C-alpha positions as CSV (number, residue, x, y, z in Angstrom):
1,M,-112.9,118.4,-21.9
2,K,-113.0,120.8,-18.9
3,K,-114.7,122.0,-16.1
4,Q,-117.2,123.7,-16.0
5,H,-121.0,123.9,-15.0
6,L,-123.4,121.5,-16.1
7,L,-127.0,122.6,-16.5
8,P,-126.1,124.6,-19.4
9,T,-125.4,121.5,-20.8
10,I,-128.6,119.9,-20.2
11,Q,-130.3,123.2,-21.0
12,L,-128.8,122.5,-24.4
13,A,-129.7,119.1,-24.7
14,V,-133.6,120.4,-23.4
15,Q,-133.2,122.4,-26.0
16,N,-133.0,120.5,-29.1
17,I,-135.9,118.3,-28.3
18,S,-137.6,120.7,-27.4
19,M,-140.5,119.9,-31.4
20,L,-140.6,116.8,-30.8
21,S,-142.1,117.8,-26.4
22,Q,-144.1,119.9,-27.1
23,A,-146.0,118.5,-30.6
24,K,-147.0,115.9,-27.8
25,N,-147.3,117.8,-25.5
26,Q,-144.7,116.9,-23.3
27,T,-143.6,118.9,-20.3
28,V,-139.4,118.6,-19.2
29,N,-137.7,118.9,-15.9
30,V,-134.6,119.9,-14.7
31,S,-133.2,119.3,-11.8
32,C,-129.6,120.1,-12.1
33,N,-127.5,122.5,-8.4
34,E,-126.5,125.4,-10.7
35,A,-123.5,126.1,-8.8
36,L,-122.7,121.6,-10.2
37,I,-119.6,121.7,-11.7
38,L,-118.3,118.7,-13.5
39,N,-115.3,117.8,-16.2
40,H,-117.0,117.1,-20.2
41,D,-117.7,117.5,-23.4
42,R,-120.1,119.8,-24.2
43,D,-121.2,119.1,-27.3
44,W,-120.0,115.7,-27.1
45,L,-122.3,115.5,-23.6
46,A,-125.3,117.3,-24.8
47,E,-125.2,115.3,-28.5
48,A,-125.4,112.0,-25.2
49,L,-128.3,113.7,-22.7
50,T,-130.8,114.1,-26.1
51,N,-131.0,111.2,-27.6
52,I,-131.5,109.7,-24.1
53,L,-134.3,112.8,-24.1
54,K,-135.0,112.2,-27.4
55,N,-135.4,108.0,-26.6
56,A,-138.1,109.8,-23.7
57,T,-140.2,112.1,-25.6
58,E,-140.8,108.9,-28.0
59,Y,-142.3,106.1,-25.3
60,A,-143.9,108.6,-23.4
61,P,-147.7,109.1,-24.3
62,K,-149.0,112.7,-24.9
63,D,-149.4,115.3,-21.8
64,S,-146.9,113.4,-19.8
65,T,-144.4,114.5,-17.9
66,I,-140.3,114.1,-18.5
67,D,-138.6,114.6,-15.5
68,V,-134.4,114.9,-15.2
69,T,-132.6,114.4,-12.0
70,V,-128.7,115.3,-11.5
71,E,-127.8,113.9,-8.0
72,S,-123.8,114.4,-6.8
73,T,-122.2,111.5,-5.6
74,P,-118.6,110.9,-3.7
75,V,-118.3,108.7,-6.4
C-alpha cells in the first residue's frame, strides 16, 4: 500500500468492465476529485472495484447509466 491518487485506480476498474458495459450500451460516469489521494494497493482495490462494477453492469438494464461517485469524509 502507498499513498497515491485514487482516480487512476477507479479508471482502471472502469476499463476492466468496458467491454461488458459497451455490449449493453451502458454508460459509466465517474465523479472523483482528481487530487484525492488515498493510501491503497492499486491492484487489489482495482480488482475489488471491478467486481462491484461487473455486478452493476450485469444487473443494470441495457441503455442505462452507472454512476460512481467518490466523496471524501473526515472518517
